[in-house]
N, CA, C and O atoms as a GROMACS GRO file, in nm:
protein
  288
    1MET      N    1  -0.328   0.050   1.457
    1MET     CA    2  -0.206   0.141   1.361
    1MET      C    3  -0.179   0.250   1.428
    1MET      O    4  -0.059   0.277   1.436
    2ASN      N    5  -0.260   0.328   1.482
    2ASN     CA    6  -0.231   0.426   1.549
    2ASN      C    7  -0.106   0.428   1.663
    2ASN      O    8  -0.008   0.502   1.659
    3ALA      N    9  -0.137   0.328   1.764
    3ALA     CA   10  -0.017   0.290   1.844
    3ALA      C   11   0.145   0.280   1.797
    3ALA      O   12   0.248   0.303   1.861
    4LEU      N   13   0.122   0.235   1.648
    4LEU     CA   14   0.239   0.192   1.590
    4LEU      C   15   0.308   0.333   1.558
    4LEU      O   16   0.416   0.377   1.598
    5LYS      N   17   0.192   0.401   1.457
    5LYS     CA   18   0.247   0.532   1.436
    5LYS      C   19   0.313   0.618   1.539
    5LYS      O   20   0.414   0.684   1.514
    6ALA      N   21   0.246   0.614   1.672
    6ALA     CA   22   0.298   0.724   1.801
    6ALA      C   23   0.406   0.648   1.854
    6ALA      O   24   0.472   0.698   1.945
    7ALA      N   25   0.437   0.530   1.809
    7ALA     CA   26   0.576   0.460   1.883
    7ALA      C   27   0.695   0.485   1.750
    7ALA      O   28   0.804   0.428   1.759
    8GLY      N   29   0.667   0.559   1.648
    8GLY     CA   30   0.752   0.611   1.542
    8GLY      C   31   0.767   0.503   1.433
    8GLY      O   32   0.866   0.521   1.362
    9PHE      N   33   0.693   0.395   1.402
    9PHE     CA   34   0.705   0.301   1.288
    9PHE      C   35   0.651   0.363   1.184
    9PHE      O   36   0.572   0.455   1.204
   10ASN      N   37   0.682   0.328   1.072
   10ASN     CA   38   0.655   0.399   0.949
   10ASN      C   39   0.546   0.272   0.893
   10ASN      O   40   0.584   0.171   0.834
   11VAL      N   41   0.416   0.299   0.923
   11VAL     CA   42   0.311   0.204   0.897
   11VAL      C   43   0.310   0.184   0.756
   11VAL      O   44   0.283   0.073   0.710
   12GLY      N   45   0.335   0.279   0.685
   12GLY     CA   46   0.321   0.243   0.511
   12GLY      C   47   0.423   0.147   0.489
   12GLY      O   48   0.437   0.120   0.370
   13ARG      N   49   0.504   0.081   0.573
   13ARG     CA   50   0.638  -0.001   0.522
   13ARG      C   51   0.614  -0.137   0.608
   13ARG      O   52   0.705  -0.219   0.619
   14LEU      N   53   0.534  -0.150   0.646
   14LEU     CA   54   0.509  -0.276   0.743
   14LEU      C   55   0.450  -0.373   0.654
   14LEU      O   56   0.386  -0.345   0.553
   15ASN      N   57   0.478  -0.503   0.700
   15ASN     CA   58   0.388  -0.616   0.639
   15ASN      C   59   0.288  -0.681   0.731
   15ASN      O   60   0.329  -0.747   0.826
   16LEU      N   61   0.161  -0.666   0.709
   16LEU     CA   62   0.078  -0.682   0.812
   16LEU      C   63   0.023  -0.828   0.799
   16LEU      O   64   0.012  -0.876   0.686
   17THR      N   65  -0.010  -0.896   0.901
   17THR     CA   66  -0.062  -1.024   0.922
   17THR      C   67  -0.212  -1.020   0.882
   17THR      O   68  -0.271  -0.913   0.898
   18PRO      N   69  -0.272  -1.118   0.834
   18PRO     CA   70  -0.414  -1.108   0.830
   18PRO      C   71  -0.477  -1.026   0.931
   18PRO      O   72  -0.551  -0.928   0.916
   19LEU      N   73  -0.431  -1.088   1.050
   19LEU     CA   74  -0.524  -1.003   1.176
   19LEU      C   75  -0.491  -0.852   1.177
   19LEU      O   76  -0.572  -0.770   1.222
   20ALA      N   77  -0.388  -0.819   1.134
   20ALA     CA   78  -0.354  -0.693   1.134
   20ALA      C   79  -0.423  -0.609   1.028
   20ALA      O   80  -0.468  -0.499   1.059
   21GLN      N   81  -0.432  -0.660   0.898
   21GLN     CA   82  -0.502  -0.618   0.797
   21GLN      C   83  -0.662  -0.615   0.809
   21GLN      O   84  -0.740  -0.556   0.734
   22GLN      N   85  -0.692  -0.699   0.928
   22GLN     CA   86  -0.844  -0.658   0.973
   22GLN      C   87  -0.836  -0.570   1.052
   22GLN      O   88  -0.909  -0.472   1.034
   23VAL      N   89  -0.757  -0.573   1.150
   23VAL     CA   90  -0.768  -0.428   1.230
   23VAL      C   91  -0.757  -0.301   1.180
   23VAL      O   92  -0.817  -0.204   1.225
   24ALA      N   93  -0.669  -0.302   1.072
   24ALA     CA   94  -0.666  -0.163   0.996
   24ALA      C   95  -0.767  -0.124   0.916
   24ALA      O   96  -0.783  -0.006   0.886
   25ALA      N   97  -0.854  -0.232   0.867
   25ALA     CA   98  -0.974  -0.208   0.794
   25ALA      C   99  -1.060  -0.167   0.881
   25ALA      O  100  -1.136  -0.077   0.844
   26GLU      N  101  -1.076  -0.223   1.029
   26GLU     CA  102  -1.168  -0.204   1.110
   26GLU      C  103  -1.136  -0.041   1.152
   26GLU      O  104  -1.237   0.029   1.151
   27GLU      N  105  -1.049   0.005   1.176
   27GLU     CA  106  -1.006   0.120   1.222
   27GLU      C  107  -1.027   0.231   1.117
   27GLU      O  108  -1.046   0.345   1.159
   28ALA      N  109  -1.026   0.207   0.986
   28ALA     CA  110  -1.088   0.286   0.900
   28ALA      C  111  -1.237   0.301   0.890
   28ALA      O  112  -1.298   0.406   0.873
   29LYS      N  113  -1.287   0.179   0.903
   29LYS     CA  114  -1.415   0.200   0.936
   29LYS      C  115  -1.488   0.272   1.022
   29LYS      O  116  -1.590   0.334   0.993
   30GLU      N  117  -1.417   0.261   1.165
   30GLU     CA  118  -1.456   0.333   1.270
   30GLU      C  119  -1.450   0.496   1.260
   30GLU      O  120  -1.524   0.576   1.317
   31LEU      N  121  -1.328   0.525   1.161
   31LEU     CA  122  -1.330   0.644   1.155
   31LEU      C  123  -1.460   0.724   1.082
   31LEU      O  124  -1.497   0.839   1.107
   32LEU      N  125  -1.517   0.632   0.987
   32LEU     CA  126  -1.613   0.687   0.903
   32LEU      C  127  -1.732   0.693   0.999
   32LEU      O  128  -1.791   0.798   1.026
   33VAL      N  129  -1.761   0.580   1.046
   33VAL     CA  130  -1.882   0.553   1.166
   33VAL      C  131  -1.896   0.686   1.275
   33VAL      O  132  -1.999   0.740   1.318
   34ALA      N  133  -1.757   0.715   1.301
   34ALA     CA  134  -1.778   0.820   1.401
   34ALA      C  135  -1.806   0.949   1.361
   34ALA      O  136  -1.813   1.033   1.451
   35VAL      N  137  -1.824   0.986   1.243
   35VAL     CA  138  -1.864   1.094   1.146
   35VAL      C  139  -1.998   1.072   1.087
   35VAL      O  140  -2.044   1.152   1.005
   36ASN      N  141  -2.062   0.965   1.127
   36ASN     CA  142  -2.199   0.948   1.082
   36ASN      C  143  -2.202   0.895   0.919
   36ASN      O  144  -2.302   0.902   0.848
   37ILE      N  145  -2.080   0.843   0.879
   37ILE     CA  146  -2.115   0.780   0.764
   37ILE      C  147  -2.100   0.610   0.775
   37ILE      O  148  -2.005   0.545   0.819
   38GLN      N  149  -2.203   0.573   0.729
   38GLN     CA  150  -2.226   0.410   0.758
   38GLN      C  151  -2.192   0.328   0.607
   38GLN      O  152  -2.271   0.337   0.513
   39PRO      N  153  -2.073   0.255   0.598
   39PRO     CA  154  -2.064   0.190   0.485
   39PRO      C  155  -2.165   0.071   0.479
   39PRO      O  156  -2.219   0.030   0.582
   40ILE      N  157  -2.187   0.022   0.369
   40ILE     CA  158  -2.305  -0.076   0.343
   40ILE      C  159  -2.227  -0.193   0.360
   40ILE      O  160  -2.266  -0.280   0.437
   41GLU      N  161  -2.099  -0.207   0.282
   41GLU     CA  162  -2.002  -0.313   0.278
   41GLU      C  163  -1.859  -0.253   0.296
   41GLU      O  164  -1.839  -0.137   0.259
   42ALA      N  165  -1.771  -0.320   0.344
   42ALA     CA  166  -1.630  -0.268   0.393
   42ALA      C  167  -1.545  -0.414   0.363
   42ALA      O  168  -1.485  -0.458   0.460
   43PRO      N  169  -1.538  -0.481   0.253
   43PRO     CA  170  -1.455  -0.593   0.266
   43PRO      C  171  -1.307  -0.534   0.237
   43PRO      O  172  -1.286  -0.427   0.179
   44PHE      N  173  -1.201  -0.628   0.289
   44PHE     CA  174  -1.068  -0.570   0.282
   44PHE      C  175  -0.984  -0.684   0.206
   44PHE      O  176  -1.027  -0.800   0.209
   45PHE      N  177  -0.884  -0.658   0.148
   45PHE     CA  178  -0.794  -0.739   0.093
   45PHE      C  179  -0.647  -0.707   0.110
   45PHE      O  180  -0.602  -0.593   0.119
   46GLY      N  181  -0.561  -0.842   0.114
   46GLY     CA  182  -0.434  -0.835   0.147
   46GLY      C  183  -0.365  -0.759   0.018
   46GLY      O  184  -0.420  -0.770  -0.092
   47ARG      N  185  -0.272  -0.700   0.028
   47ARG     CA  186  -0.190  -0.642  -0.112
   47ARG      C  187  -0.075  -0.722  -0.117
   47ARG      O  188  -0.034  -0.770  -0.011
   48GLY      N  189  -0.008  -0.748  -0.236
   48GLY     CA  190   0.095  -0.815  -0.240
   48GLY      C  191   0.214  -0.732  -0.157
   48GLY      O  192   0.298  -0.804  -0.104
   49ASP      N  193   0.226  -0.613  -0.143
   49ASP     CA  194   0.325  -0.514  -0.061
   49ASP      C  195   0.316  -0.556   0.086
   49ASP      O  196   0.404  -0.508   0.157
   50GLY      N  197   0.228  -0.637   0.147
   50GLY     CA  198   0.180  -0.654   0.287
   50GLY      C  199   0.094  -0.561   0.360
   50GLY      O  200   0.084  -0.569   0.482
   51GLY      N  201   0.015  -0.451   0.277
   51GLY     CA  202  -0.072  -0.364   0.323
   51GLY      C  203  -0.200  -0.426   0.299
   51GLY      O  204  -0.217  -0.543   0.266
   52VAL      N  205  -0.297  -0.328   0.320
   52VAL     CA  206  -0.419  -0.354   0.282
   52VAL      C  207  -0.516  -0.272   0.221
   52VAL      O  208  -0.496  -0.151   0.230
   53GLU      N  209  -0.607  -0.307   0.165
   53GLU     CA  210  -0.691  -0.253   0.081
   53GLU      C  211  -0.842  -0.256   0.123
   53GLU      O  212  -0.900  -0.365   0.114
   54VAL      N  213  -0.905  -0.159   0.163
   54VAL     CA  214  -1.058  -0.194   0.178
   54VAL      C  215  -1.125  -0.098   0.085
   54VAL      O  216  -1.094   0.017   0.053
   55ARG      N  217  -1.231  -0.179   0.047
   55ARG     CA  218  -1.341  -0.113  -0.065
   55ARG      C  219  -1.481  -0.103  -0.012
   55ARG      O  220  -1.564  -0.193  -0.015
   56PHE      N  221  -1.499   0.032   0.044
   56PHE     CA  222  -1.611   0.072   0.098
   56PHE      C  223  -1.705   0.056   0.000
   56PHE      O  224  -1.673   0.074  -0.118
   57VAL      N  225  -1.826   0.022   0.033
   57VAL     CA  226  -1.962   0.060  -0.064
   57VAL      C  227  -2.045   0.152   0.037
   57VAL      O  228  -2.051   0.136   0.159
   58PHE      N  229  -2.107   0.251  -0.036
   58PHE     CA  230  -2.174   0.338   0.029
   58PHE      C  231  -2.302   0.348  -0.036
   58PHE      O  232  -2.322   0.324  -0.156
   59GLY      N  233  -2.395   0.385   0.054
   59GLY     CA  234  -2.567   0.399   0.025
   59GLY      C  235  -2.590   0.520  -0.085
   59GLY      O  236  -2.684   0.511  -0.164
   60THR      N  237  -2.510   0.626  -0.086
   60THR     CA  238  -2.518   0.747  -0.147
   60THR      C  239  -2.397   0.816  -0.200
   60THR      O  240  -2.299   0.808  -0.127
   61GLU      N  241  -2.383   0.876  -0.302
   61GLU     CA  242  -2.280   0.936  -0.350
   61GLU      C  243  -2.235   1.036  -0.244
   61GLU      O  244  -2.114   1.055  -0.231
   62THR      N  245  -2.310   1.091  -0.178
   62THR     CA  246  -2.251   1.214  -0.083
   62THR      C  247  -2.172   1.131   0.036
   62THR      O  248  -2.072   1.183   0.086
   63ASP      N  249  -2.208   1.029   0.071
   63ASP     CA  250  -2.138   0.935   0.172
   63ASP      C  251  -1.985   0.919   0.110
   63ASP      O  252  -1.880   0.951   0.166
   64HIS      N  253  -2.000   0.863  -0.019
   64HIS     CA  254  -1.883   0.845  -0.076
   64HIS      C  255  -1.774   0.952  -0.092
   64HIS      O  256  -1.656   0.934  -0.063
   65VAL      N  257  -1.821   1.053  -0.135
   65VAL     CA  258  -1.755   1.175  -0.140
   65VAL      C  259  -1.665   1.228  -0.012
   65VAL      O  260  -1.546   1.258  -0.005
   66MET      N  261  -1.782   1.227   0.098
   66MET     CA  262  -1.718   1.248   0.228
   66MET      C  263  -1.631   1.162   0.292
   66MET      O  264  -1.549   1.197   0.377
   67ALA      N  265  -1.649   1.034   0.245
   67ALA     CA  266  -1.588   0.919   0.311
   67ALA      C  267  -1.428   0.941   0.241
   67ALA      O  268  -1.328   0.926   0.311
   68LYS      N  269  -1.420   0.976   0.096
   68LYS     CA  270  -1.298   1.002   0.026
   68LYS      C  271  -1.209   1.115   0.080
   68LYS      O  272  -1.086   1.109   0.079
   69THR      N  273  -1.284   1.221   0.127
   69THR     CA  274  -1.233   1.349   0.212
   69THR      C  275  -1.163   1.306   0.349
   69THR      O  276  -1.056   1.357   0.386
   70ILE      N  277  -1.234   1.207   0.423
   70ILE     CA  278  -1.204   1.192   0.543
   70ILE      C  279  -1.084   1.096   0.562
   70ILE      O  280  -1.010   1.103   0.660
   71LEU      N  281  -1.068   1.001   0.457
   71LEU     CA  282  -0.976   0.911   0.461
   71LEU      C  283  -0.867   0.949   0.368
   71LEU      O  284  -0.788   0.859   0.340
   72ALA      N  285  -0.848   1.061   0.315
   72ALA     CA  286  -0.752   1.100   0.241
   72ALA      C  287  -0.627   1.140   0.333
   72ALA      O  288  -0.523   1.180   0.282
   0.00000   0.00000   0.00000
C-alpha cells in the first residue's frame, strides 16, 4: 500500500483484490508489532466498497488504546 501511495494513487478509492486486502491487513499488523503491540487476533474482511477492515483483538486495554492511536 505504501508503494501505491508513493506513486500518487489515492489508496482510499481503490478496489482491493482478496490478496491485496490480506497484504493491507498484514501491513497494519506489522505497524503495531514494530512498536511492541502484539494483537492476539487480526481477522480481516473485505468491505463492499472494495476496501478492507481489520478487527484486531488485544490482550490488554492499554494495547487497544495504543493501537487506536498508532493506526489513526
